[in-house]
C-alpha atoms as an extended CHARMM CRD file, in Angstrom:
* protein
*
       194  EXT
         1         1  MET       CA             16.4420000000        5.6840000000      -42.8750000000  PROA      1               0.0000000000
         2         2  ARG       CA             13.9140000000        8.3700000000      -43.7630000000  PROA      2               0.0000000000
         3         3  PHE       CA             10.9460000000        8.8490000000      -41.4540000000  PROA      3               0.0000000000
         4         4  LYS       CA              8.5450000000        8.1750000000      -44.2480000000  PROA      4               0.0000000000
         5         5  GLU       CA             10.1690000000        4.8050000000      -44.8640000000  PROA      5               0.0000000000
         6         6  ILE       CA              9.0140000000        3.4600000000      -41.4750000000  PROA      6               0.0000000000
         7         7  GLY       CA              6.2060000000        1.1910000000      -42.6030000000  PROA      7               0.0000000000
         8         8  GLY       CA              2.7840000000        2.0000000000      -41.1070000000  PROA      8               0.0000000000
         9         9  PHE       CA              4.1810000000        4.3690000000      -38.5330000000  PROA      9               0.0000000000
        10        10  GLY       CA              2.9460000000        7.8740000000      -38.2460000000  PROA      10              0.0000000000
        11        11  GLY       CA              2.8200000000       10.8350000000      -35.8460000000  PROA      11              0.0000000000
        12        12  HSD       CA              5.4410000000       12.2700000000      -33.5060000000  PROA      12              0.0000000000
        13        13  VAL       CA              7.8990000000       10.2400000000      -31.4510000000  PROA      13              0.0000000000
        14        14  TYR       CA              7.9840000000       11.3270000000      -27.8410000000  PROA      14              0.0000000000
        15        15  LEU       CA             10.9250000000       10.4840000000      -25.5730000000  PROA      15              0.0000000000
        16        16  ILE       CA              9.9130000000       10.4270000000      -21.8850000000  PROA      16              0.0000000000
        17        17  GLY       CA             11.7710000000        9.5560000000      -18.7350000000  PROA      17              0.0000000000
        18        18  TYR       CA             13.1480000000       10.9140000000      -15.5030000000  PROA      18              0.0000000000
        19        19  MET       CA             15.6180000000       13.7850000000      -15.5790000000  PROA      19              0.0000000000
        20        20  GLY       CA             19.0010000000       12.3610000000      -16.2870000000  PROA      20              0.0000000000
        21        21  ALA       CA             17.6860000000        9.3980000000      -18.2840000000  PROA      21              0.0000000000
        22        22  GLY       CA             19.4430000000       10.6220000000      -21.4040000000  PROA      22              0.0000000000
        23        23  LYS       CA             16.5360000000       11.9070000000      -23.5040000000  PROA      23              0.0000000000
        24        24  SER       CA             18.3930000000       14.7870000000      -25.0790000000  PROA      24              0.0000000000
        25        25  THR       CA             21.4880000000       12.7790000000      -25.9650000000  PROA      25              0.0000000000
        26        26  VAL       CA             19.4840000000        9.8090000000      -27.3640000000  PROA      26              0.0000000000
        27        27  ALA       CA             17.2980000000       12.2410000000      -29.3300000000  PROA      27              0.0000000000
        28        28  ARG       CA             20.2850000000       13.6870000000      -31.2030000000  PROA      28              0.0000000000
        29        29  HSD       CA             21.3100000000       10.2370000000      -32.3950000000  PROA      29              0.0000000000
        30        30  LEU       CA             17.7230000000        9.1080000000      -33.1130000000  PROA      30              0.0000000000
        31        31  ALA       CA             16.8040000000       12.2780000000      -35.0910000000  PROA      31              0.0000000000
        32        32  GLU       CA             19.8400000000       11.6600000000      -37.3040000000  PROA      32              0.0000000000
        33        33  ARG       CA             18.9800000000        7.9730000000      -37.6210000000  PROA      33              0.0000000000
        34        34  LEU       CA             15.3250000000        8.6650000000      -38.5690000000  PROA      34              0.0000000000
        35        35  ASN       CA             16.0560000000       11.8800000000      -40.4780000000  PROA      35              0.0000000000
        36        36  MET       CA             13.3930000000       13.5740000000      -38.3710000000  PROA      36              0.0000000000
        37        37  PRO       CA             13.2030000000       17.1630000000      -37.1070000000  PROA      37              0.0000000000
        38        38  HSD       CA             13.9450000000       17.2160000000      -33.3680000000  PROA      38              0.0000000000
        39        39  LEU       CA             12.4480000000       19.4330000000      -30.6770000000  PROA      39              0.0000000000
        40        40  GLU       CA             13.6360000000       19.8560000000      -27.0880000000  PROA      40              0.0000000000
        41        41  MET       CA             10.6210000000       20.9920000000      -25.0490000000  PROA      41              0.0000000000
        42        42  ASP       CA             12.7100000000       22.3820000000      -22.2210000000  PROA      42              0.0000000000
        43        43  ALA       CA             14.8210000000       24.4630000000      -24.6270000000  PROA      43              0.0000000000
        44        44  LEU       CA             11.7320000000       25.7620000000      -26.3780000000  PROA      44              0.0000000000
        45        45  LEU       CA             10.1970000000       26.7530000000      -22.9890000000  PROA      45              0.0000000000
        46        46  GLU       CA             13.3470000000       28.5860000000      -21.9100000000  PROA      46              0.0000000000
        47        47  GLU       CA             13.2180000000       30.4170000000      -25.2360000000  PROA      47              0.0000000000
        48        48  ARG       CA              9.6250000000       31.4680000000      -24.4480000000  PROA      48              0.0000000000
        49        49  PHE       CA             10.3770000000       32.3770000000      -20.8720000000  PROA      49              0.0000000000
        50        50  GLN       CA             13.6150000000       34.2400000000      -21.6870000000  PROA      50              0.0000000000
        51        51  CYS       CA             15.1260000000       32.5010000000      -18.5530000000  PROA      51              0.0000000000
        52        52  THR       CA             16.1210000000       29.0940000000      -17.4300000000  PROA      52              0.0000000000
        53        53  ILE       CA             13.5700000000       26.5700000000      -16.2320000000  PROA      53              0.0000000000
        54        54  LYS       CA             15.1340000000       26.6740000000      -12.8010000000  PROA      54              0.0000000000
        55        55  GLU       CA             14.6750000000       30.4590000000      -12.6690000000  PROA      55              0.0000000000
        56        56  TYR       CA             11.1180000000       30.1360000000      -13.9510000000  PROA      56              0.0000000000
        57        57  PHE       CA             10.3260000000       27.5990000000      -11.2120000000  PROA      57              0.0000000000
        58        58  ALA       CA             11.7380000000       30.0210000000       -8.5540000000  PROA      58              0.0000000000
        59        59  LEU       CA              9.6980000000       32.9080000000       -9.8250000000  PROA      59              0.0000000000
        60        60  PHE       CA              6.3410000000       31.2790000000      -10.7140000000  PROA      60              0.0000000000
        61        61  GLY       CA              6.3160000000       27.7650000000       -9.2850000000  PROA      61              0.0000000000
        62        62  GLU       CA              5.6840000000       24.2920000000      -10.7060000000  PROA      62              0.0000000000
        63        63  GLU       CA              1.9810000000       24.6900000000      -11.4580000000  PROA      63              0.0000000000
        64        64  ALA       CA              2.6470000000       27.7110000000      -13.7390000000  PROA      64              0.0000000000
        65        65  PHE       CA              5.4030000000       25.7370000000      -15.4670000000  PROA      65              0.0000000000
        66        66  ARG       CA              3.1200000000       22.7050000000      -16.1000000000  PROA      66              0.0000000000
        67        67  SER       CA              0.5520000000       25.0560000000      -17.6610000000  PROA      67              0.0000000000
        68        68  GLU       CA              3.1950000000       26.4060000000      -20.0320000000  PROA      68              0.0000000000
        69        69  GLU       CA              4.3220000000       22.8510000000      -20.7630000000  PROA      69              0.0000000000
        70        70  SER       CA              0.6200000000       21.9860000000      -21.6740000000  PROA      70              0.0000000000
        71        71  THR       CA              0.3860000000       24.9240000000      -24.0790000000  PROA      71              0.0000000000
        72        72  LEU       CA              3.6450000000       23.8940000000      -25.7970000000  PROA      72              0.0000000000
        73        73  LEU       CA              2.6330000000       20.2370000000      -26.0700000000  PROA      73              0.0000000000
        74        74  ARG       CA             -0.6660000000       21.3000000000      -27.7000000000  PROA      74              0.0000000000
        75        75  ASP       CA              1.2690000000       23.4740000000      -30.1540000000  PROA      75              0.0000000000
        76        76  ILE       CA              3.5600000000       20.5160000000      -31.0720000000  PROA      76              0.0000000000
        77        77  MET       CA              0.5970000000       18.2230000000      -31.4970000000  PROA      77              0.0000000000
        78        78  ALA       CA             -0.7330000000       20.5950000000      -34.1960000000  PROA      78              0.0000000000
        79        79  PHE       CA              2.3740000000       20.2180000000      -36.3770000000  PROA      79              0.0000000000
        80        80  HSD       CA              1.5880000000       18.3130000000      -39.5900000000  PROA      80              0.0000000000
        81        81  VAL       CA              5.1720000000       17.0840000000      -39.9960000000  PROA      81              0.0000000000
        82        82  PRO       CA              6.1880000000       14.3950000000      -37.4920000000  PROA      82              0.0000000000
        83        83  HSD       CA              8.7890000000       15.4550000000      -35.0160000000  PROA      83              0.0000000000
        84        84  LEU       CA             11.0290000000       13.6910000000      -32.5310000000  PROA      84              0.0000000000
        85        85  VAL       CA             10.2110000000       15.3620000000      -29.2270000000  PROA      85              0.0000000000
        86        86  SER       CA             12.3960000000       15.2850000000      -26.1220000000  PROA      86              0.0000000000
        87        87  THR       CA             10.0650000000       15.9770000000      -23.2310000000  PROA      87              0.0000000000
        88        88  GLY       CA             10.8110000000       17.3010000000      -19.7600000000  PROA      88              0.0000000000
        89        89  GLY       CA             10.9480000000       14.7200000000      -16.9900000000  PROA      89              0.0000000000
        90        90  GLY       CA              7.6510000000       15.8780000000      -15.4640000000  PROA      90              0.0000000000
        91        91  ILE       CA              5.5790000000       15.7270000000      -18.6490000000  PROA      91              0.0000000000
        92        92  ILE       CA              3.6780000000       12.8150000000      -17.1640000000  PROA      92              0.0000000000
        93        93  GLU       CA              2.6170000000       14.8130000000      -14.0470000000  PROA      93              0.0000000000
        94        94  ARG       CA             -0.6160000000       15.7890000000      -15.8550000000  PROA      94              0.0000000000
        95        95  PRO       CA             -2.6280000000       12.8050000000      -17.0500000000  PROA      95              0.0000000000
        96        96  GLU       CA             -3.8910000000       14.7180000000      -20.0920000000  PROA      96              0.0000000000
        97        97  HSD       CA             -0.3250000000       14.9980000000      -21.3280000000  PROA      97              0.0000000000
        98        98  ILE       CA             -0.0940000000       11.2170000000      -21.5110000000  PROA      98              0.0000000000
        99        99  ASP       CA             -3.3740000000       11.0970000000      -23.3940000000  PROA      99              0.0000000000
       100       100  TRP       CA             -2.2670000000       13.8350000000      -25.8490000000  PROA      100             0.0000000000
       101       101  MET       CA              1.0790000000       12.1530000000      -26.5660000000  PROA      101             0.0000000000
       102       102  LYS       CA             -0.5110000000        8.7180000000      -27.1080000000  PROA      102             0.0000000000
       103       103  ALA       CA             -3.0970000000       10.2390000000      -29.4040000000  PROA      103             0.0000000000
       104       104  SER       CA             -0.5900000000       12.0190000000      -31.5760000000  PROA      104             0.0000000000
       105       105  GLY       CA              2.3860000000        9.6920000000      -31.7510000000  PROA      105             0.0000000000
       106       106  THR       CA              4.4140000000        6.9100000000      -30.1980000000  PROA      106             0.0000000000
       107       107  VAL       CA              5.7640000000        7.2290000000      -26.6540000000  PROA      107             0.0000000000
       108       108  ILE       CA              9.2540000000        5.7930000000      -25.7210000000  PROA      108             0.0000000000
       109       109  TYR       CA             10.2210000000        5.5210000000      -22.0690000000  PROA      109             0.0000000000
       110       110  LEU       CA             14.0020000000        5.8510000000      -21.4880000000  PROA      110             0.0000000000
       111       111  PHE       CA             14.4990000000        3.9730000000      -18.2040000000  PROA      111             0.0000000000
       112       112  ALA       CA             17.2940000000        4.0900000000      -15.6220000000  PROA      112             0.0000000000
       113       113  THR       CA             17.3410000000        3.0710000000      -11.9570000000  PROA      113             0.0000000000
       114       114  PRO       CA             17.2690000000        5.7020000000       -9.2420000000  PROA      114             0.0000000000
       115       115  ASP       CA             20.8620000000        5.0570000000       -8.2600000000  PROA      115             0.0000000000
       116       116  THR       CA             22.1220000000        5.6240000000      -11.8240000000  PROA      116             0.0000000000
       117       117  LEU       CA             20.0300000000        8.7740000000      -12.2440000000  PROA      117             0.0000000000
       118       118  TYR       CA             21.1980000000       10.1500000000       -8.9570000000  PROA      118             0.0000000000
       119       119  LYS       CA             24.8140000000        9.6210000000       -9.9240000000  PROA      119             0.0000000000
       120       120  ARG       CA             24.2160000000       11.4130000000      -13.2210000000  PROA      120             0.0000000000
       121       121  LEU       CA             22.2800000000       14.3010000000      -11.7530000000  PROA      121             0.0000000000
       122       122  ILE       CA             24.6400000000       15.0170000000       -8.8560000000  PROA      122             0.0000000000
       123       123  GLN       CA             27.0800000000       16.2960000000      -11.4770000000  PROA      123             0.0000000000
       124       124  THR       CA             24.6640000000       19.1030000000      -12.6110000000  PROA      124             0.0000000000
       125       125  ASP       CA             23.0410000000       22.0670000000      -10.8670000000  PROA      125             0.0000000000
       126       126  ASP       CA             20.3970000000       23.1460000000      -13.4410000000  PROA      126             0.0000000000
       127       127  ARG       CA             17.5020000000       20.8070000000      -12.4470000000  PROA      127             0.0000000000
       128       128  PRO       CA             14.8600000000       22.6990000000      -10.5110000000  PROA      128             0.0000000000
       129       129  LEU       CA             13.3810000000       19.6190000000       -8.8570000000  PROA      129             0.0000000000
       130       130  PHE       CA             16.6750000000       18.0010000000       -7.9340000000  PROA      130             0.0000000000
       131       131  SER       CA             18.6580000000       18.6670000000       -4.8060000000  PROA      131             0.0000000000
       132       132  ALA       CA             21.7000000000       16.4510000000       -4.1190000000  PROA      132             0.0000000000
       133       133  ASP       CA             21.0750000000       17.1320000000       -0.4270000000  PROA      133             0.0000000000
       134       134  ASP       CA             17.6360000000       15.4840000000       -0.4590000000  PROA      134             0.0000000000
       135       135  ARG       CA             17.9760000000       11.9280000000       -1.7200000000  PROA      135             0.0000000000
       136       136  ARG       CA             14.8250000000       10.8170000000        0.0050000000  PROA      136             0.0000000000
       137       137  ALA       CA             12.6460000000       13.3390000000       -1.9460000000  PROA      137             0.0000000000
       138       138  PHE       CA             14.4130000000       12.2800000000       -5.1850000000  PROA      138             0.0000000000
       139       139  ARG       CA             13.4960000000        8.6040000000       -4.5030000000  PROA      139             0.0000000000
       140       140  ALA       CA              9.9120000000        9.5230000000       -3.6160000000  PROA      140             0.0000000000
       141       141  ARG       CA              9.4320000000       11.4790000000       -6.8080000000  PROA      141             0.0000000000
       142       142  TYR       CA             10.9640000000        8.6430000000       -8.8350000000  PROA      142             0.0000000000
       143       143  ARG       CA              8.6150000000        6.0760000000       -7.2470000000  PROA      143             0.0000000000
       144       144  ARG       CA              5.6130000000        8.2600000000       -8.0190000000  PROA      144             0.0000000000
       145       145  ARG       CA              6.6340000000        8.9100000000      -11.6280000000  PROA      145             0.0000000000
       146       146  HSD       CA              7.9030000000        5.5150000000      -12.6830000000  PROA      146             0.0000000000
       147       147  PRO       CA              4.4670000000        3.8800000000      -13.0160000000  PROA      147             0.0000000000
       148       148  ARG       CA              3.1980000000        6.9040000000      -14.9740000000  PROA      148             0.0000000000
       149       149  TYR       CA              6.0710000000        6.5770000000      -17.4200000000  PROA      149             0.0000000000
       150       150  ARG       CA              5.4200000000        2.8630000000      -17.8520000000  PROA      150             0.0000000000
       151       151  GLU       CA              1.6640000000        3.5050000000      -18.3510000000  PROA      151             0.0000000000
       152       152  ALA       CA              2.3630000000        6.1360000000      -21.0110000000  PROA      152             0.0000000000
       153       153  ALA       CA              4.9850000000        4.1350000000      -22.9270000000  PROA      153             0.0000000000
       154       154  ASP       CA              4.5690000000        2.1580000000      -26.0870000000  PROA      154             0.0000000000
       155       155  CYS       CA              8.1130000000        0.9560000000      -25.5780000000  PROA      155             0.0000000000
       156       156  THR       CA             10.5650000000        1.0150000000      -22.6230000000  PROA      156             0.0000000000
       157       157  ILE       CA             14.3170000000        0.9680000000      -23.1650000000  PROA      157             0.0000000000
       158       158  SER       CA             17.1130000000        0.9810000000      -20.5390000000  PROA      158             0.0000000000
       159       159  THR       CA             19.7070000000        3.7370000000      -20.9540000000  PROA      159             0.0000000000
       160       160  GLU       CA             21.9430000000        1.9210000000      -18.4440000000  PROA      160             0.0000000000
       161       161  ARG       CA             22.8100000000       -1.1240000000      -20.4810000000  PROA      161             0.0000000000
       162       162  TYR       CA             23.3050000000        0.6200000000      -23.8730000000  PROA      162             0.0000000000
       163       163  THR       CA             25.1290000000        3.6050000000      -25.2210000000  PROA      163             0.0000000000
       164       164  PRO       CA             22.9250000000        6.4570000000      -26.5240000000  PROA      164             0.0000000000
       165       165  LYS       CA             23.6710000000        5.4050000000      -30.0680000000  PROA      165             0.0000000000
       166       166  GLU       CA             22.6150000000        1.7830000000      -29.2430000000  PROA      166             0.0000000000
       167       167  VAL       CA             19.4750000000        3.0450000000      -27.5750000000  PROA      167             0.0000000000
       168       168  SER       CA             18.6150000000        5.0740000000      -30.6740000000  PROA      168             0.0000000000
       169       169  GLU       CA             19.1410000000        1.9850000000      -32.9000000000  PROA      169             0.0000000000
       170       170  ARG       CA             16.8400000000       -0.0770000000      -30.6350000000  PROA      170             0.0000000000
       171       171  ILE       CA             14.1440000000        2.5950000000      -30.8250000000  PROA      171             0.0000000000
       172       172  ALA       CA             14.4570000000        2.7790000000      -34.6710000000  PROA      172             0.0000000000
       173       173  ARG       CA             14.0600000000       -1.0110000000      -34.8000000000  PROA      173             0.0000000000
       174       174  PHE       CA             11.0030000000       -0.8450000000      -32.6010000000  PROA      174             0.0000000000
       175       175  LEU       CA              9.4080000000        1.8900000000      -34.7380000000  PROA      175             0.0000000000
       176       176  THR       CA             10.1290000000       -0.1330000000      -37.8570000000  PROA      176             0.0000000000
       177       177  ALA       CA              9.1460000000       -3.5890000000      -36.7080000000  PROA      177             0.0000000000
       178       178  CYS       CA              6.5870000000       -2.9900000000      -33.9500000000  PROA      178             0.0000000000
       179       179  GLY       CA              5.1500000000        0.4450000000      -34.7230000000  PROA      179             0.0000000000
       180       180  PRO       CA              1.3630000000        0.9590000000      -34.9970000000  PROA      180             0.0000000000
       181       181  SER       CA             -0.4010000000       -0.4420000000      -38.0310000000  PROA      181             0.0000000000
       182       182  GLU       CA             -1.6120000000        1.8970000000      -40.7900000000  PROA      182             0.0000000000
       183       183  ASN       CA             -5.1060000000        1.8310000000      -39.2700000000  PROA      183             0.0000000000
       184       184  ASP       CA             -3.7230000000        2.9920000000      -35.9790000000  PROA      184             0.0000000000
       185       185  ALA       CA             -2.2190000000        6.0560000000      -37.7400000000  PROA      185             0.0000000000
       186       186  TYR       CA             -5.6670000000        7.4340000000      -37.9830000000  PROA      186             0.0000000000
       187       187  LYS       CA             -7.1500000000        9.3710000000      -35.0860000000  PROA      187             0.0000000000
       188       188  ASN       CA            -10.4140000000       11.2770000000      -35.1450000000  PROA      188             0.0000000000
       189       189  GLY       CA            -10.7010000000       10.7620000000      -38.9230000000  PROA      189             0.0000000000
       190       190  THR       CA             -7.4060000000       12.3280000000      -39.9110000000  PROA      190             0.0000000000
       191       191  LYS       CA             -4.1290000000       10.5990000000      -40.5340000000  PROA      191             0.0000000000
       192       192  ARG       CA             -1.3960000000       11.5480000000      -38.1180000000  PROA      192             0.0000000000
       193       193  GLY       CA              1.7370000000       12.8980000000      -39.6690000000  PROA      193             0.0000000000
       194       194  ASN       CA              0.1380000000       14.3230000000      -42.7700000000  PROA      194             0.0000000000
């Protein structure tokens, strides 16, 4: 399916969710399914930083990182061609990010329970805000973020019950059948995605 064939749907598609939810993996399948260009925000930020996000956090802290994330998100919003955007897990930490994503596209929350996420994350060591030794902090951050993800989302899909390919198919069906109407594709007098 070509992106332009999705009736009445316009703008970017943002994948949000906690680290380990499967955003990057699902995005690869979904980009192919929709024939859309795909952006990984974390990869783009690492390219700008010339270091890993974990190293950037250690050097400059989370607040500096969120500011860089804001700049990149504004840059992406300015693109005239709709993109599939895999966001970082903390994109919802700033309320304006939620507003910007909703104003410029459709937001999909990839959901998984804390236990599932923890099991996935314990196998990696490249997440700056994850420490396998501090399960209580992990759960507290999850409890704080989960309502924000739900508030931001136009659609929530579990990545526990379905394979990444199945998740991408469900998202594609949502965008086709339940996406915004043609009138909703207009924001501030200009059509999104043109």
